[in-house]
C-alpha positions as a Markdown table, in Angstrom:
| # | Residue | x | y | z |
|---|---|---|---|---|
| 1 | Met | 0.0 | 0.0 | 0.2 |
| 2 | Tyr | 2.7 | 2.5 | 0.8 |
| 3 | Gln | 4.8 | 2.1 | -2.0 |
| 4 | Asn | 2.4 | 3.7 | -4.3 |
| 5 | Met | 2.2 | 7.0 | -1.9 |
| 6 | Leu | 4.4 | 9.5 | -2.2 |
| 7 | Asn | 7.0 | 9.4 | 0.7 |
| 8 | Tyr | 9.3 | 11.8 | 2.6 |
| 9 | Asn | 12.5 | 10.8 | 0.9 |
| 10 | Ser | 11.1 | 11.5 | -2.4 |
| 11 | Leu | 9.4 | 14.8 | -1.4 |
| 12 | Gln | 12.4 | 16.7 | 0.8 |
| 13 | Asn | 14.2 | 17.3 | -2.6 |
| 14 | Asn | 11.7 | 18.9 | -4.2 |
| 15 | Glu | 10.4 | 21.8 | -2.1 |
| 16 | Arg | 8.0 | 22.9 | -4.3 |
| 17 | Val | 6.2 | 19.7 | -4.5 |
| 18 | Phe | 6.6 | 19.4 | -1.0 |
| 19 | Leu | 4.9 | 22.5 | 0.2 |
| 20 | Ser | 1.9 | 21.9 | -2.2 |
| 21 | Thr | 1.4 | 18.5 | -0.7 |
| 22 | Thr | 1.8 | 19.2 | 2.8 |
| 23 | Ser | 1.6 | 22.9 | 2.9 |
| 24 | Val | 4.7 | 23.3 | 5.3 |
| 25 | Thr | 8.2 | 23.6 | 4.1 |
| 26 | Val | 11.1 | 20.9 | 4.4 |
| 27 | Phe | 12.4 | 23.3 | 7.6 |
| 28 | Glu | 9.0 | 23.6 | 9.3 |
| 29 | Phe | 8.5 | 19.9 | 9.0 |
| 30 | Gln | 11.4 | 19.2 | 10.7 |
| 31 | Ile | 10.2 | 21.5 | 13.5 |
| 32 | Leu | 7.0 | 19.6 | 13.4 |
| 33 | Leu | 8.9 | 16.2 | 13.3 |
| 34 | Met | 10.5 | 16.8 | 16.2 |
| 35 | Ala | 7.1 | 17.7 | 18.1 |
| 36 | Phe | 5.4 | 14.6 | 16.6 |
| 37 | Ala | 8.5 | 12.4 | 18.1 |
| 38 | Glu | 8.0 | 13.9 | 21.4 |
| 39 | Ala | 4.3 | 13.1 | 21.4 |
| 40 | Phe | 4.9 | 9.6 | 20.1 |
| 41 | Ala | 7.3 | 8.8 | 22.8 |
| 42 | Glu | 5.1 | 9.9 | 25.3 |
| 43 | Thr | 2.3 | 8.0 | 24.2 |
| 44 | Ala | 4.3 | 4.9 | 23.9 |
| 45 | His | 5.7 | 5.2 | 27.3 |
| 46 | Arg | 2.3 | 5.6 | 28.6 |
| 47 | Thr | 1.0 | 2.6 | 27.0 |
| 48 | Val | 3.8 | 0.6 | 28.0 |
| 49 | Arg | 2.5 | 1.7 | 31.8 |
| 50 | Asn | -0.9 | 0.1 | 30.7 |
| 51 | Glu | -2.5 | 3.8 | 30.9 |
| 52 | Thr | -4.8 | 4.6 | 28.6 |
| 53 | Arg | -4.7 | 1.3 | 26.9 |
| 54 | Phe | -8.2 | 0.6 | 24.7 |
| 55 | Arg | -7.0 | -3.1 | 23.9 |
| 56 | Lys | -5.1 | -5.8 | 25.5 |
| 57 | Lys | -1.4 | -5.6 | 24.6 |
| 58 | Gly | -0.7 | -6.7 | 21.2 |
| 59 | Gly | -4.1 | -6.2 | 20.1 |
| 60 | Gly | -5.1 | -4.4 | 17.0 |
| 61 | Gln | -3.9 | -3.8 | 13.5 |
| 62 | Arg | 0.1 | -3.3 | 12.9 |
| 63 | Gly | 1.0 | 0.2 | 11.4 |
| 64 | Gln | 1.5 | -0.1 | 7.6 |
| 65 | Leu | 3.7 | 2.8 | 7.6 |
| 66 | Pro | 7.3 | 2.3 | 7.7 |
| 67 | Ser | 8.9 | 5.2 | 9.7 |
| 68 | Leu | 7.3 | 8.5 | 11.7 |
| 69 | Glu | 8.8 | 10.5 | 8.6 |
| 70 | Ala | 6.0 | 8.7 | 6.8 |
| 71 | Arg | 3.5 | 9.1 | 9.2 |
| 72 | Val | 3.4 | 12.9 | 9.7 |
| 73 | Val | 3.6 | 13.2 | 5.8 |
| 74 | Val | 0.2 | 11.2 | 5.4 |
| 75 | Tyr | -1.1 | 13.2 | 8.3 |
| 76 | Leu | -0.5 | 16.5 | 6.8 |
| 77 | Glu | -1.5 | 15.3 | 3.5 |
| 78 | Leu | -5.1 | 14.0 | 4.5 |
| 79 | His | -5.3 | 17.3 | 7.2 |
């Protein structure tokens, strides 16, 4: 599924396409990526401690996106 989508590695080299796809520049994306990484780490830490868990450990689907950069790009594309 993900192979057919635009990805961060191909977009980061073309500022114009990156901006039109995500509505942010590559520099702004790097700043957002740091914030998303912190929030993701905090969420993962809470999940390990069993706070705010909706499913049993190991339940639910595995993510299809290979990296945090890919997740943020898709999030920005869709929002």
